[in-house]
VMD Tcl script that draws the C-alpha trace (Angstrom):
set ca {
  {0.08 0.08 -0.06}
  {1.29 3.34 -0.82}
  {2.46 5.48 2.23}
  {0.82 9.01 2.97}
  {3.02 11.92 2.42}
  {2.38 13.24 5.75}
  {0.15 12.82 8.86}
  {-2.07 14.76 10.78}
  {-3.27 14.21 14.39}
  {-6.43 16.16 15.85}
  {-9.55 16.15 13.74}
  {-11.04 19.18 15.27}
  {-12.54 21.91 12.81}
  {-8.98 23.34 12.08}
  {-7.31 19.96 11.82}
  {-9.92 18.56 9.57}
  {-10.21 21.28 7.39}
  {-6.33 21.39 6.88}
  {-6.31 17.70 6.19}
  {-8.93 18.21 3.42}
  {-7.02 21.01 2.11}
  {-3.90 18.77 1.83}
  {-5.80 15.72 0.20}
  {-7.45 17.91 -2.32}
  {-4.23 19.13 -3.19}
  {-3.23 15.79 -4.32}
  {-1.15 14.48 -1.34}
  {-1.98 11.60 0.55}
  {-2.46 12.14 4.20}
  {-2.84 9.78 7.24}
  {-5.02 10.80 9.96}
  {-5.50 10.02 13.49}
  {-7.76 11.29 16.30}
  {-8.02 10.02 19.99}
  {-11.45 9.29 19.54}
  {-11.73 6.61 16.52}
  {-15.28 7.76 15.91}
  {-14.10 11.28 14.97}
  {-11.84 9.62 12.41}
  {-14.68 7.75 10.97}
  {-16.92 10.62 10.78}
  {-14.28 12.84 9.08}
  {-13.58 10.09 6.45}
  {-17.34 9.74 5.88}
  {-17.82 13.14 5.05}
  {-14.67 13.58 2.97}
  {-16.64 12.48 -0.14}
  {-14.38 12.57 -3.31}
  {-11.41 13.07 -1.27}
  {-11.42 9.65 0.48}
  {-9.07 8.12 -1.46}
  {-6.23 10.50 -0.30}
  {-6.97 9.73 3.30}
  {-5.23 6.88 5.35}
  {-7.68 6.59 8.38}
  {-5.86 5.08 11.45}
  {-7.28 3.87 14.87}
  {-3.86 3.41 16.62}
  {-0.85 5.46 16.89}
  {1.31 2.64 15.72}
  {-0.88 2.15 12.73}
  {-0.66 5.87 11.97}
  {3.26 6.17 12.02}
  {3.57 3.08 9.70}
  {1.50 4.83 7.48}
  {3.58 7.73 6.96}
  {6.72 7.77 4.39}
  {9.83 8.30 6.44}
  {11.42 10.87 7.46}
  {7.90 11.03 8.77}
  {6.34 14.59 9.08}
  {3.28 14.50 11.53}
  {1.20 17.66 12.00}
  {-0.19 18.11 15.77}
  {-3.23 20.25 15.47}
  {-4.79 20.02 18.93}
  {-5.00 22.75 21.89}
  {-1.78 24.49 22.49}
  {0.14 24.01 26.02}
  {0.36 20.93 27.76}
  {-1.75 18.68 25.42}
  {0.87 19.27 22.66}
  {3.60 17.95 25.07}
  {1.47 15.04 26.16}
  {1.01 14.16 22.28}
  {4.49 14.33 21.51}
  {5.41 11.91 24.49}
  {2.85 9.41 23.25}
  {4.49 9.61 19.54}
  {8.12 9.54 20.51}
  {8.42 5.88 21.30}
  {7.01 4.95 17.71}
  {9.10 7.42 15.73}
  {12.49 6.95 14.07}
  {15.49 9.39 13.36}
  {14.73 12.25 11.36}
  {10.98 12.13 11.90}
  {9.42 15.48 12.27}
  {6.57 16.65 14.79}
  {4.84 19.75 13.43}
  {2.96 21.95 16.10}
  {0.63 23.79 13.69}
  {-1.28 25.58 16.95}
  {-1.24 29.00 18.30}
  {1.74 28.01 20.33}
  {3.84 30.44 22.51}
  {7.11 30.47 20.58}
  {9.15 30.13 23.87}
  {7.35 26.51 24.08}
  {8.41 25.78 20.73}
  {12.02 26.56 21.49}
  {11.86 24.41 24.63}
  {10.69 21.69 22.67}
  {13.27 21.82 20.14}
  {15.77 21.65 23.02}
  {14.05 18.71 24.35}
  {14.66 16.91 21.28}
  {18.01 17.98 20.36}
  {19.64 14.37 21.38}
  {16.69 12.16 20.28}
  {17.29 12.13 16.61}
  {13.94 13.39 16.11}
  {13.42 17.21 15.15}
  {10.19 19.72 15.43}
  {8.62 22.48 13.39}
  {6.66 25.11 15.02}
  {4.47 26.27 12.18}
  {2.28 29.32 12.43}
  {-0.96 29.14 10.40}
  {-3.16 32.09 9.77}
  {-6.66 32.61 8.16}
  {-8.82 30.63 10.47}
  {-11.10 27.87 9.46}
  {-11.44 29.02 6.03}
  {-7.82 29.45 5.51}
  {-7.22 26.18 6.61}
  {-9.43 24.67 4.00}
  {-8.74 26.68 1.11}
  {-5.28 28.02 1.65}
  {-3.65 29.56 4.60}
  {-0.61 31.71 5.10}
  {2.04 29.48 6.82}
  {5.07 30.71 8.71}
  {7.58 27.85 9.14}
  {10.52 27.58 11.72}
  {12.52 24.77 12.02}
  {15.70 23.03 10.65}
  {16.32 24.02 6.91}
  {16.36 20.29 6.38}
  {13.12 19.69 8.12}
  {11.50 22.68 5.97}
  {12.70 20.99 2.54}
  {10.96 17.43 3.59}
  {7.46 19.29 3.87}
  {8.05 22.08 1.47}
  {6.26 20.52 -1.31}
  {2.98 19.91 0.69}
  {3.09 23.18 2.53}
  {3.45 24.96 -0.88}
  {0.69 23.15 -2.49}
  {-1.81 24.11 0.41}
  {-0.97 27.70 1.09}
  {-2.72 30.59 0.10}
  {-1.59 32.15 -3.50}
  {-0.84 35.66 -4.24}
  {-0.12 36.48 -7.75}
  {0.54 32.76 -8.15}
  {3.16 32.94 -5.18}
  {2.56 30.54 -2.38}
  {2.30 32.25 1.04}
  {4.40 30.03 3.00}
  {8.36 29.81 3.53}
  {11.15 28.78 5.80}
  {11.66 31.89 8.39}
  {14.41 30.60 10.56}
  {15.46 27.86 12.95}
  {13.27 26.69 16.20}
  {10.76 29.12 17.32}
  {10.93 31.88 14.37}
  {7.52 30.56 12.73}
  {5.47 30.84 15.89}
  {7.09 34.26 16.88}
  {6.26 35.60 13.61}
  {2.76 34.51 13.90}
  {2.45 35.99 17.31}
  {3.34 39.42 15.93}
  {1.16 38.84 13.15}
  {-1.69 38.51 15.61}
  {-0.41 41.46 17.51}
  {-0.87 43.69 14.56}
  {-4.30 41.98 13.83}
  {-5.36 43.30 17.46}
  {-4.31 46.73 16.60}
  {-5.80 46.48 13.04}
  {-9.28 45.64 14.49}
  {-9.35 48.11 17.32}
  {-8.35 50.90 15.15}
  {-11.14 49.87 12.81}
  {-13.66 49.95 15.73}
  {-12.54 53.20 17.15}
  {-13.28 54.77 13.45}
  {-16.69 52.89 13.77}
  {-17.39 54.56 17.43}
  {-16.81 57.91 15.76}
  {-18.79 57.32 12.80}
  {-21.69 55.96 15.22}
  {-21.20 57.98 18.11}
  {-19.95 61.20 16.81}
  {-21.71 61.44 13.40}
  {-24.65 59.66 14.66}
  {-24.54 57.28 11.60}
  {-26.43 53.98 11.15}
  {-24.91 50.84 10.75}
  {-25.55 50.65 7.11}
  {-24.24 54.15 6.33}
  {-21.16 53.00 7.85}
  {-21.09 49.99 5.93}
  {-21.15 52.24 2.98}
  {-18.19 54.20 4.29}
  {-16.02 51.11 4.76}
  {-17.26 49.59 1.32}
  {-15.61 52.76 -0.27}
  {-12.63 52.56 1.71}
  {-12.16 49.06 0.66}
  {-11.69 50.27 -2.98}
  {-8.62 52.49 -1.98}
  {-5.56 52.23 -0.02}
  {-7.27 50.62 2.70}
  {-8.32 47.39 0.69}
  {-7.92 44.76 3.01}
  {-9.50 41.57 4.23}
  {-10.45 43.44 7.76}
  {-12.05 46.33 5.90}
  {-14.07 43.90 3.85}
  {-15.48 41.98 6.58}
  {-15.93 45.19 8.78}
  {-18.59 46.55 5.67}
  {-20.19 42.82 5.67}
  {-20.82 42.54 9.10}
  {-22.29 46.04 9.65}
  {-24.84 45.13 6.53}
  {-25.76 41.89 8.45}
  {-29.45 42.00 9.73}
  {-30.22 40.26 12.93}
  {-32.88 37.36 12.26}
  {-34.64 37.76 15.64}
  {-34.86 41.59 16.03}
  {-34.55 42.67 12.38}
  {-32.32 45.35 12.96}
  {-28.49 45.49 12.27}
  {-26.71 42.52 13.84}
  {-23.92 44.60 15.12}
  {-26.16 46.52 17.39}
  {-27.38 43.39 19.23}
  {-23.76 42.12 19.79}
  {-22.39 42.74 23.30}
  {-19.37 45.13 23.54}
  {-17.09 42.28 24.86}
  {-14.22 41.12 22.82}
  {-12.43 37.70 23.80}
  {-8.99 36.85 23.23}
  {-6.93 33.86 22.99}
  {-3.68 34.99 24.07}
  {-1.56 35.65 21.05}
  {-1.88 39.61 21.49}
  {-0.75 39.51 24.99}
  {2.29 37.51 24.18}
  {2.98 40.04 21.40}
  {3.15 42.96 23.98}
  {5.06 40.93 26.27}
  {7.78 39.93 23.61}
  {8.03 43.68 22.50}
  {8.67 44.60 26.19}
  {11.17 41.95 26.72}
  {12.90 43.04 23.41}
  {12.87 46.58 24.45}
  {10.75 47.93 21.48}
  {7.85 50.27 21.59}
  {4.65 48.79 20.47}
  {2.28 51.31 21.84}
  {-0.50 50.81 19.26}
  {-0.61 46.84 19.84}
  {-0.34 47.57 23.60}
  {-3.33 49.80 23.54}
  {-5.32 47.48 21.40}
  {-4.63 44.63 23.82}
  {-5.69 46.95 26.92}
  {-8.54 48.19 25.05}
  {-9.71 44.43 24.77}
  {-9.09 43.67 28.28}
  {-11.27 46.72 29.31}
  {-13.83 45.73 26.83}
  {-14.43 42.29 28.59}
  {-15.17 44.22 32.31}
  {-18.54 45.16 30.79}
  {-20.15 45.04 34.51}
  {-17.54 47.34 35.78}
  {-17.81 49.63 33.02}
  {-21.49 49.96 33.52}
  {-21.13 50.65 37.09}
  {-18.45 53.24 36.51}
  {-20.64 55.00 33.85}
  {-23.37 55.06 36.58}
  {-20.86 56.63 39.13}
  {-18.71 58.79 37.05}
  {-21.17 59.36 33.88}
  {-19.79 60.29 30.60}
  {-17.66 63.01 29.92}
  {-19.90 66.35 30.08}
  {-18.96 67.32 26.35}
  {-20.41 66.27 23.02}
  {-18.55 65.61 19.93}
  {-18.17 68.96 17.82}
  {-20.56 69.62 14.85}
  {-18.89 68.36 11.56}
  {-19.51 71.31 9.18}
  {-18.32 69.40 6.08}
  {-18.84 65.63 6.41}
  {-17.30 64.27 3.19}
  {-13.80 66.18 4.21}
  {-14.32 64.80 7.79}
  {-14.86 61.08 6.56}
  {-11.75 61.61 4.46}
  {-9.75 62.39 7.59}
  {-10.86 59.23 8.98}
  {-9.55 57.33 6.16}
  {-6.17 58.83 6.09}
  {-6.23 58.44 10.08}
  {-6.98 54.91 9.75}
  {-4.17 54.39 7.26}
  {-1.76 56.50 9.40}
  {-2.55 54.62 12.70}
  {-2.28 51.37 10.51}
  {1.37 51.96 9.49}
  {2.09 52.60 13.08}
  {1.20 49.30 14.06}
  {2.83 47.34 11.05}
  {5.82 49.53 11.91}
  {6.08 48.45 15.56}
  {5.33 44.96 14.76}
  {8.50 44.79 12.13}
  {10.32 46.39 14.78}
  {9.50 44.09 17.31}
  {10.39 41.08 14.74}
  {13.52 42.82 13.77}
  {14.82 42.88 17.48}
  {13.88 39.28 17.94}
  {15.68 38.33 14.89}
  {18.85 39.67 16.42}
  {18.19 38.26 19.90}
  {17.57 34.86 18.57}
  {20.12 34.60 15.56}
  {17.02 34.03 13.35}
  {17.94 36.37 10.31}
  {14.37 36.83 9.62}
  {13.51 37.97 6.22}
  {11.29 40.89 6.26}
  {10.49 41.04 2.76}
  {9.41 37.47 2.71}
  {7.34 37.76 5.79}
  {5.15 40.81 4.35}
  {4.86 38.44 1.29}
  {3.40 35.55 2.89}
  {1.02 37.71 4.83}
  {-0.66 39.11 1.24}
  {-2.94 36.33 1.10}
  {-4.52 33.77 3.45}
  {-4.01 35.62 6.72}
  {-6.22 37.87 8.56}
  {-4.31 41.04 7.96}
  {-4.14 40.70 4.28}
  {-4.31 43.85 2.57}
  {-2.83 45.81 -0.47}
  {-0.58 47.53 2.09}
  {1.30 44.81 2.10}
  {2.62 45.14 -1.37}
  {4.10 48.28 -0.23}
  {5.84 46.85 2.77}
  {7.25 44.14 0.90}
  {8.96 46.53 -1.63}
  {10.02 48.77 1.32}
  {11.96 45.92 2.74}
  {13.38 44.62 -0.31}
  {15.00 47.82 -1.06}
  {16.23 48.14 2.59}
  {16.13 44.89 4.51}
  {17.97 46.12 7.69}
  {16.30 49.76 7.65}
  {15.69 50.91 11.23}
  {11.94 51.52 11.05}
  {9.31 51.17 8.38}
  {8.26 54.79 8.85}
  {11.69 56.23 7.72}
  {11.63 54.15 4.10}
  {11.03 56.80 1.40}
  {7.49 55.40 0.72}
  {6.24 55.15 4.12}
  {8.08 58.39 5.33}
  {5.93 60.02 2.63}
  {2.88 58.47 3.78}
  {3.12 59.07 7.32}
  {3.66 63.08 6.33}
  {0.56 62.64 3.96}
  {-1.74 61.20 6.68}
  {-0.31 62.67 9.88}
  {-2.58 65.64 9.91}
  {-5.60 63.67 9.22}
  {-4.84 61.47 12.44}
  {-4.19 64.49 14.61}
  {-7.51 66.10 13.54}
  {-9.42 62.92 14.41}
  {-7.50 62.26 17.82}
  {-8.53 65.76 18.74}
  {-11.92 65.53 17.59}
  {-12.37 62.16 19.51}
  {-10.41 63.47 22.84}
  {-12.70 66.69 22.74}
  {-15.68 64.82 22.23}
  {-14.94 62.03 25.04}
  {-14.82 59.41 22.35}
  {-12.31 56.66 23.45}
  {-9.63 56.12 20.75}
  {-6.81 54.41 22.65}
  {-5.05 52.76 19.63}
  {-5.33 55.84 17.20}
  {-3.92 57.97 19.75}
  {-1.15 55.64 20.92}
  {-0.23 55.63 17.02}
  {0.10 59.47 16.97}
  {1.89 59.67 20.40}
  {4.26 56.93 18.93}
  {4.98 59.08 15.86}
  {5.50 62.31 17.73}
  {7.87 60.55 19.97}
  {9.72 58.50 17.13}
  {10.22 61.82 15.06}
  {11.47 64.17 17.69}
  {14.99 64.27 17.99}
  {15.36 66.01 21.24}
  {12.49 64.49 23.61}
  {11.84 65.29 27.29}
  {13.65 61.94 28.84}
  {16.80 64.19 30.04}
  {14.33 65.32 32.87}
  {13.64 61.43 33.91}
  {17.49 60.74 33.71}
  {18.00 63.83 35.82}
  {15.47 62.49 38.31}
  {17.25 58.87 38.11}
  {20.62 60.23 38.95}
  {19.20 62.39 41.92}
  {17.70 59.80 43.84}
  {19.68 56.66 42.67}
  {23.17 58.05 41.58}
  {23.04 56.36 38.38}
  {24.88 59.09 36.19}
  {23.85 60.37 32.95}
  {25.22 61.26 29.64}
  {25.91 64.94 28.76}
  {25.02 66.69 25.62}
  {28.68 68.30 25.66}
  {30.16 65.12 26.39}
  {31.87 66.05 29.43}
  {31.89 63.37 32.50}
  {28.50 63.51 34.26}
  {27.85 64.52 38.05}
  {25.99 62.27 40.23}
  {23.26 63.56 42.95}
  {22.17 64.63 45.30}
  {22.43 67.76 43.41}
  {21.48 69.90 46.52}
  {24.66 69.21 48.16}
  {26.83 71.12 45.57}
  {26.66 68.93 42.39}
  {25.64 70.49 39.22}
  {23.98 69.03 36.08}
  {23.35 70.14 32.38}
}
mol new
graphics top color blue
foreach p $ca { graphics top sphere $p radius 0.5 }
foreach p [lrange $ca 0 end-1] q [lrange $ca 1 end] { graphics top cylinder $p $q radius 0.2 }
display resetview
């Protein structure tokens, strides 16, 4: 019997869809689920693809069904369950076999798993998969971290199932050990920021301009024809047009304003802090999502404090203001991407990954949640200067920031004066203002630190620094 080219464990929604995608692209795949009935149901529902699927009822049978060196995708809940599954697999595997974690894993867990396998003869791939259920079935964006040898073993299968952008597959090897999962984490951090910024613009249109959901949908529909063209803008229009089958009004108006999260956004913020990189728009988006989950507290606070005793200013030229909102969203989006790529650049140096920034931008152009026209321009910018300090100082993006800065400033001012919360938009503006200012105010902070802790400081004139307390006769510039 012909052996399968790859195996997959875990036939939940994501695992099932990924397995069908693999089979549909002409790859024979062995599948296993700890509940045999689930395997039977999966095969029964596979239709014409059944001939490409090898269903297995035991781990031993499953491993034997795969061509060595055996690549095995583990598509189960991230965390301890993956470690347990790996331990169950190990006794049946041979030298060179590859276990592939395709879940939303913390990259530090991925690095630990690599380290644990280093003397076993086995290897590991940490594989970021973006695009949700639809992407898994019809073409995700795939970020691979592992040895180059293990990548070569799975390259043909993964290239066949990945999303395509202008016939280019949205998959690549990004580096050793945790590189793939780290890039997926930052992808999700940018996704959090993008979604939060869109929601803030929606809030201004809804609560500032008093527009209906359908009217706001029209705005997003127009924006999706221009520089903001993206998957998130596209689905925002669709969400705003959806009708609630029970109440009959806009579906969005019936949904509680509480957003969940799975942890990857939080990890992106933690790693930005660990790398010493400012990622303020991403941080603000994660914090805003946390606050959204505290609905009871927010309602109680409104009862005690009330809303700000201001009302949004009247807009005399609505068309011009909506154009400002479009430009403000573009500017803030640039800030979020710039921060995400800056975090990846720092991690690349920290872990010796040599992350290929143009490649990352390329494989995000289709299949993933943050796919957008915008990523073509990022690809071009990093291709011209792969080691640039920050995306916003590349010629193309510096020009865009200059073109849209005033609009972002006006929108944030309008929101602040009208009591409308825009934490991510405001954070992006603050980031631009701090990053572009050659002389900031941290000299005072450093002076304070020196005064109470004798840390010393660097002087503008290059002379030796004095140490506090200055009240005893020391002086400072």
